[in-house]
Backbone bond lengths (Angstrom), bond angles and torsions (degrees), N, CA, C in turn:
res aa  C-N    CA-C-N  psi(-1)  N-CA   C-N-CA  omega(-1)  CA-C   N-CA-C  phi
1 N - - - 1.458 - - 1.530 110.02 -
2 S 1.313 115.35 151.96 1.462 120.75 177.36 1.510 110.54 -66.64
3 Q 1.321 116.06 139.31 1.453 122.66 177.82 1.533 110.55 -111.41
4 W 1.335 114.79 0.63 1.464 120.77 -172.75 1.523 112.30 -54.14
5 D 1.335 118.56 -54.14 1.475 121.83 -175.29 1.533 111.54 -67.44
6 D 1.348 116.43 -38.47 1.478 118.04 179.01 1.514 110.60 -62.18
7 I 1.317 117.28 -49.69 1.469 120.59 -177.11 1.530 110.41 -67.42
8 K 1.324 117.14 -35.91 1.477 120.15 178.45 1.528 110.17 -63.10
9 A 1.309 118.68 -30.24 1.467 122.86 -177.17 1.522 113.82 -85.05
10 V 1.319 117.90 -9.83 1.468 121.54 -177.68 1.533 109.44 -73.19
11 K 1.319 116.09 129.64 1.450 121.78 176.31 1.530 108.35 -99.02
12 V 1.328 116.73 119.23 1.458 120.74 177.06 1.526 107.62 -91.87
13 R 1.321 115.05 132.99 1.472 120.80 -173.75 1.525 111.22 -124.37
14 N 1.323 114.98 153.07 1.469 121.80 164.60 1.517 104.80 -96.04
15 F 1.316 117.25 136.60 1.469 120.31 -177.45 1.504 110.59 -154.28
16 N 1.336 113.85 164.93 1.445 122.65 173.20 1.531 107.73 -129.10
17 F 1.333 116.12 133.85 1.471 118.58 173.39 1.521 109.58 -70.68
18 K 1.309 115.85 148.66 1.455 120.40 172.90 1.510 108.78 -68.32
19 E 1.293 117.80 145.13 1.478 122.09 -177.76 1.527 111.37 -57.68
20 A 1.315 118.10 -33.87 1.452 123.04 -177.40 1.532 112.13 -64.15
21 T 1.335 118.26 -19.77 1.460 120.25 -178.38 1.535 112.90 -73.95
22 G 1.342 115.63 -21.17 1.450 119.39 -177.45 1.517 113.63 85.92
23 F 1.332 117.47 -2.84 1.456 121.73 176.44 1.529 110.24 -87.96
24 D 1.335 116.51 162.67 1.462 120.86 176.51 1.529 109.50 -56.49
25 T 1.337 116.62 137.80 1.454 120.27 -176.26 1.523 112.71 -98.94
26 H 1.345 118.54 3.12 1.462 118.98 177.33 1.537 110.78 -69.97
27 T 1.327 116.56 161.33 1.476 120.13 -178.29 1.522 110.64 -64.63
28 Q 1.325 114.96 131.78 1.423 121.83 -179.19 1.526 109.36 -127.60
29 I 1.341 116.67 167.50 1.459 121.52 176.90 1.518 107.45 -119.47
30 G 1.315 115.73 139.02 1.463 119.05 -179.56 1.503 110.94 177.18
31 V 1.304 115.02 -157.93 1.461 121.57 179.23 1.523 108.97 -121.67
32 V 1.328 114.80 157.84 1.452 120.92 176.83 1.525 107.58 -94.70
33 A 1.293 117.06 124.71 1.482 121.05 -175.09 1.520 112.10 -54.72
34 Q 1.329 116.45 -43.44 1.476 119.93 -177.87 1.530 110.90 -64.02
35 E 1.334 117.35 -33.58 1.469 119.83 179.06 1.530 111.32 -74.48
36 I 1.323 116.82 -46.98 1.465 119.85 -175.79 1.528 110.80 -70.76
37 E 1.312 116.93 -23.62 1.466 121.76 177.42 1.516 110.86 -61.82
38 T 1.330 117.87 -31.42 1.470 121.22 178.53 1.526 111.48 -74.05
39 V 1.307 117.32 -25.06 1.463 122.45 179.96 1.518 111.33 -86.77
40 S 1.326 115.34 -46.48 1.485 121.15 -175.96 1.517 108.48 -146.76
41 P 1.326 117.31 86.85 1.467 121.32 -174.61 1.532 114.97 -56.28
42 G 1.331 117.02 -28.71 1.451 120.43 -178.94 1.532 114.67 -66.68
43 L 1.322 115.74 -13.78 1.465 119.78 179.74 1.520 113.48 -83.10
44 V 1.331 117.40 -8.83 1.452 120.81 -173.84 1.543 110.55 -117.73
45 K 1.309 114.68 132.28 1.469 121.86 175.30 1.523 107.22 -114.37
46 T 1.324 116.49 143.61 1.467 121.61 178.69 1.531 108.14 -115.82
47 D 1.325 115.08 126.40 1.473 122.25 178.38 1.523 109.45 -113.44
48 N 1.315 115.45 145.00 1.463 119.83 174.92 1.528 109.18 -77.94
49 D 1.324 114.99 138.80 1.477 121.37 172.10 1.514 106.11 -88.39
50 V 1.315 117.31 123.64 1.468 121.48 -176.46 1.512 110.18 -122.87
51 V 1.327 114.69 134.03 1.469 121.79 173.88 1.526 106.10 -110.94
52 V 1.325 115.05 127.25 1.476 119.92 -177.67 1.517 108.57 -99.90
53 D 1.314 115.93 130.25 1.462 122.98 175.78 1.529 107.46 -78.13
54 D 1.338 116.38 115.67 1.476 120.40 -177.77 1.536 112.20 -62.44
55 A 1.323 116.25 -29.29 1.475 119.56 -176.76 1.526 112.62 -67.88
56 N 1.317 117.06 -42.58 1.466 119.01 -176.62 1.530 113.97 -119.40
57 G 1.335 116.95 -4.28 1.458 120.53 178.28 1.514 114.89 76.30
58 E 1.305 117.21 5.39 1.474 119.36 -179.37 1.521 109.96 -85.68
59 G 1.339 113.32 144.98 1.463 119.70 -179.66 1.518 111.25 -102.99
60 T 1.329 114.22 148.92 1.456 121.68 176.80 1.531 108.29 -126.37
61 I 1.330 116.90 129.89 1.457 120.43 177.38 1.538 107.96 -77.39
62 T 1.308 115.89 123.57 1.465 121.98 -176.52 1.516 112.65 -106.70
63 G 1.311 117.98 -7.88 1.447 121.80 -178.87 1.522 109.97 163.99
64 T 1.301 117.09 -163.16 1.466 121.84 177.41 1.515 110.14 -135.76
65 T 1.328 114.85 155.79 1.454 122.78 175.75 1.521 107.86 -126.45
66 K 1.307 117.88 130.97 1.458 122.82 176.92 1.522 108.66 -99.42
67 R 1.342 114.88 141.55 1.474 119.41 177.13 1.539 109.16 -135.24
68 V 1.330 114.22 148.04 1.461 121.41 -177.71 1.512 109.61 -97.70
69 S 1.313 116.82 134.64 1.472 122.43 175.17 1.552 107.07 -82.93
70 Y 1.324 115.59 86.81 1.453 121.03 -176.35 1.524 111.86 -62.64
71 S 1.336 118.75 -32.64 1.464 119.78 -178.45 1.517 110.66 -62.27
72 V 1.334 117.36 -37.59 1.475 121.39 177.25 1.529 109.32 -71.67
73 L 1.345 116.72 -40.20 1.464 119.84 178.11 1.516 111.55 -60.19
74 Y 1.342 116.72 -38.54 1.467 120.79 177.86 1.517 111.07 -62.13
75 M 1.312 117.79 -42.84 1.461 121.88 -179.80 1.525 111.29 -66.33
76 K 1.328 116.19 -39.21 1.479 119.84 176.21 1.522 108.94 -63.74
77 S 1.301 118.05 -37.31 1.470 122.29 -179.38 1.517 110.53 -67.98
78 I 1.342 117.06 -40.72 1.458 119.61 177.58 1.526 110.45 -62.48
79 K 1.331 116.64 -43.22 1.466 121.19 178.74 1.538 110.03 -60.77
80 A 1.316 117.66 -44.14 1.481 120.48 179.28 1.527 110.48 -65.33
81 L 1.324 118.12 -36.03 1.473 121.62 177.20 1.526 109.48 -64.39
82 Q 1.323 117.47 -42.72 1.458 120.97 178.35 1.542 109.90 -61.91
83 E 1.331 116.36 -40.35 1.466 119.22 176.93 1.522 111.51 -62.66
84 A 1.330 116.55 -41.49 1.463 121.67 178.71 1.530 110.23 -63.16
85 M 1.320 117.03 -41.77 1.451 121.09 179.74 1.519 110.74 -62.60
86 T 1.300 117.38 -41.00 1.478 122.55 178.68 1.538 108.61 -63.19
87 R 1.323 117.16 -44.97 1.449 120.14 179.76 1.531 111.10 -62.48
88 I 1.310 116.36 -43.01 1.472 120.83 179.05 1.529 111.06 -61.83
89 E 1.342 115.78 -46.29 1.468 119.54 179.14 1.524 111.98 -61.41
90 T 1.316 116.87 -38.48 1.481 120.85 177.44 1.523 110.02 -64.53
91 L 1.318 117.42 -45.14 1.455 120.64 179.64 1.523 111.28 -65.53
92 E 1.325 118.21 -37.62 1.466 121.81 177.32 1.520 110.34 -62.53
93 S 1.326 116.76 -41.38 1.469 120.38 177.92 1.523 110.82 -64.67
94 E 1.316 116.95 -42.10 1.440 120.37 -179.88 1.531 111.27 -65.81
95 V 1.323 117.84 -41.03 1.492 122.28 176.98 1.531 109.00 -62.58
96 A 1.336 117.00 -45.44 1.482 120.50 -179.64 1.534 110.22 -61.30
97 A 1.317 117.10 -39.47 1.482 120.78 179.41 1.535 110.67 -66.24
98 L 1.348 115.86 -39.49 1.460 118.88 179.77 1.518 111.51 -69.24
99 K 1.299 117.40 -35.68 1.476 121.52 177.98 1.531 111.44 -70.31
100 G 1.315 116.69 -32.23 1.462 123.12 -175.84 1.463 111.94 -81.07
């Protein structure tokens, strides 16, 4: 299937994680899960955030965290690049024919 429209709709962002997340807080480049989920829902997984009570071992869901499956996003991007290359080659052939 064509990946052209999906990849065209992806917004690449510069961002910093909040210190409370435990991730590196330096500027990074990537996508926002909530944004890409509207373009291609299959790229985003939602996990429950669980806090375990040490006294009784019971867990409580405190929220959710969304994560992007970058490996799938990379493959979609390669497919879109291949589509772009085919379009470029077609246009180059048409230009060459018009010049000739």
